[in-house]
C-alpha positions as CSV (number, residue, x, y, z in Angstrom):
1,X,2.8,300.4,140.7
2,X,2.6,299.4,136.8
3,X,2.1,295.8,136.1
4,X,1.6,295.3,139.5
5,X,0.2,291.2,140.4
6,X,-1.8,290.8,142.7
7,X,-1.5,289.6,145.8
8,X,-5.2,287.2,146.5
9,X,-4.2,284.2,144.2
10,X,-5.5,280.4,144.9
11,X,-5.7,277.1,143.8
12,X,-7.8,276.1,142.2
13,X,-9.8,272.8,141.7
14,X,-11.5,271.1,138.2
15,X,-14.3,268.6,139.5
16,X,-17.4,266.5,138.4
17,X,-19.4,266.9,141.3
18,X,-19.8,270.2,142.4
19,X,-21.9,269.8,145.2
20,X,-20.2,266.1,146.6
21,X,-16.9,268.4,145.9
22,X,-18.2,271.1,147.8
23,X,-19.3,268.5,150.4
24,X,-16.6,267.2,151.1
25,X,-13.9,269.9,151.4
26,X,-17.0,271.6,154.0
27,X,-18.2,268.8,155.8
28,X,-14.9,266.2,156.0
29,X,-11.5,268.8,155.4
30,X,-14.0,271.7,157.6
31,X,-13.5,275.0,155.5
32,X,-14.1,277.4,155.5
33,X,-15.7,279.5,153.1
34,X,-15.4,282.5,151.2
35,X,-17.5,283.1,147.9
36,X,-19.7,281.8,145.6
37,X,-20.3,282.8,142.4
38,X,-23.8,281.7,140.5
39,X,-23.2,278.0,141.7
40,X,-20.5,277.2,139.7
41,X,-17.3,278.4,141.3
42,X,-16.4,278.7,144.9
43,X,-13.3,279.6,147.8
44,X,-11.9,279.0,150.3
45,X,-11.0,281.2,153.2
46,X,-7.3,279.1,153.2
47,X,-6.5,279.7,149.2
48,X,-8.1,276.8,147.9
49,X,-11.2,277.1,145.2
50,X,-13.6,274.7,144.0
51,X,-15.0,275.6,139.5
52,X,-17.4,272.8,137.7
53,X,-16.3,272.7,134.7
54,X,-12.7,273.3,134.6
55,X,-12.2,272.1,131.1
56,X,-15.1,274.0,129.1
57,X,-14.4,277.3,130.9
58,X,-9.8,276.8,129.7
59,X,-11.9,275.2,125.6
60,X,-15.0,277.5,125.6
61,X,-17.5,275.1,125.3
62,X,-20.3,274.9,127.8
63,X,-21.1,276.9,129.2
64,X,-19.1,278.4,130.2
65,X,-17.6,280.9,126.4
66,X,-19.8,282.5,123.4
67,X,-16.5,281.4,121.7
68,X,-13.5,278.3,121.4
69,X,-10.1,279.7,122.6
70,X,-8.7,276.5,120.7
71,X,-7.2,275.0,123.8
72,X,-7.9,271.5,123.8
73,X,-6.9,269.8,128.1
74,X,-6.9,266.4,128.6
75,X,-8.5,265.4,131.7
76,X,-7.0,263.0,134.3
77,X,-8.3,261.4,137.6
78,X,-5.1,261.2,140.1
79,X,-2.8,262.3,138.0
80,X,-0.4,262.3,141.1
81,X,1.6,264.6,139.7
82,X,1.0,266.8,143.2
83,X,-1.1,268.0,146.3
84,X,-2.9,269.7,148.9
85,X,-0.9,269.9,151.9
86,X,-2.9,271.3,155.6
87,X,-0.6,271.4,158.7
88,X,-2.9,270.2,160.9
89,X,-2.4,270.6,165.1
90,X,-3.7,267.1,166.1
91,X,-3.7,264.1,162.8
92,X,-5.0,261.9,165.2
93,X,-8.1,263.2,164.5
94,X,-8.4,263.9,161.2
95,X,-7.2,260.3,160.7
96,X,-10.4,258.8,162.2
97,X,-11.8,261.9,160.1
98,X,-10.6,260.9,157.0
99,X,-11.2,257.3,157.7
100,X,-14.4,257.6,158.9
101,X,-15.4,259.7,155.5
102,X,-15.1,256.6,153.3
103,X,-12.3,258.4,151.4
104,X,-10.0,256.9,149.8
105,X,-6.5,256.7,152.0
106,X,-3.4,256.5,149.7
107,X,-0.8,256.0,153.2
108,X,-2.2,256.1,156.4
109,X,-0.6,258.7,159.1
110,X,3.1,258.4,158.8
111,X,6.1,259.9,160.5
112,X,9.1,261.2,159.2
113,X,12.5,261.2,159.6
114,X,11.4,264.9,161.0
115,X,9.3,264.0,162.7
116,X,5.7,265.2,161.3
117,X,3.4,263.0,161.0
118,X,1.2,262.5,158.2
119,X,-2.0,260.8,156.1
120,X,-2.0,261.7,152.5
121,X,-5.6,260.4,150.5
122,X,-7.6,261.8,147.4
123,X,-10.6,264.2,147.5
124,X,-13.7,262.9,145.1
125,X,-12.4,264.0,142.4
126,X,-8.7,262.7,142.6
127,X,-6.6,265.3,144.1
128,X,-4.1,264.6,146.2
129,X,-4.8,265.7,150.3
130,X,-1.4,266.2,153.1
131,X,-2.5,266.7,156.3
132,X,1.1,266.8,158.2
133,X,1.4,268.0,161.5
134,X,1.4,271.5,162.5
135,X,5.5,272.1,162.9
136,X,5.1,273.8,166.2
137,X,3.6,270.4,167.1
138,X,6.4,268.2,166.0
139,X,8.7,270.6,168.4
140,X,7.0,270.4,171.3
141,X,5.6,267.4,171.1
142,X,9.9,267.3,170.8
143,X,9.7,268.9,174.4
144,X,7.7,267.0,175.8
145,X,9.7,264.0,176.0
146,X,12.9,265.7,176.6
147,X,14.7,267.0,173.6
148,X,16.5,270.1,173.5
149,X,15.7,273.3,171.1
150,X,19.2,272.5,169.5
151,X,18.4,268.3,169.3
152,X,14.9,269.3,168.2
153,X,16.7,271.4,164.8
154,X,19.4,269.1,164.2
155,X,16.1,266.5,163.8
156,X,14.5,269.1,161.7
157,X,17.5,270.2,159.6
158,X,16.7,273.9,160.2
159,X,18.0,276.2,162.0
160,X,18.0,277.0,165.8
161,X,16.4,280.5,165.1
162,X,13.5,278.7,163.2
163,X,12.7,276.2,165.9
164,X,13.0,278.2,168.6
165,X,10.2,280.8,166.7
166,X,8.0,278.3,166.6
167,X,8.4,277.0,170.1
168,X,8.0,281.1,171.2
169,X,4.4,280.8,169.0
170,X,0.9,280.9,170.5
């Protein structure tokens, strides 16, 4: 098919201290490395990528371009207008690990009306990270607590078929 977009995509985060950010994503968030390019760019199997001097790349300045692009970026720390979200099986494990890492918390584990428990915090460059319970874990917890699949569906606000798919996995 002509002009087809590649199916490979990732979220690229500009980072100030490449080594610090790499350590955080690999040690604290346990991200599995996919590819490293010249120590300035790396990607993880989750689809997250880190880039040193993102502003320089876009502007065509610094080490990455021979000529300016004409673009001008204002880099903001803690822009608070997006987040990276990961689903996890054991939110209590992750809360303890995040707190022990010294990451700046936005909030402790919070349970939403649909039953999913979530914690949010900043990575070293001020990007918001959300770790939320996998919905399969939440659905199974509700079953253990005595709810039926229909009651779980109502609590989630999702179709019964979707909830049954969650419960039939693993």
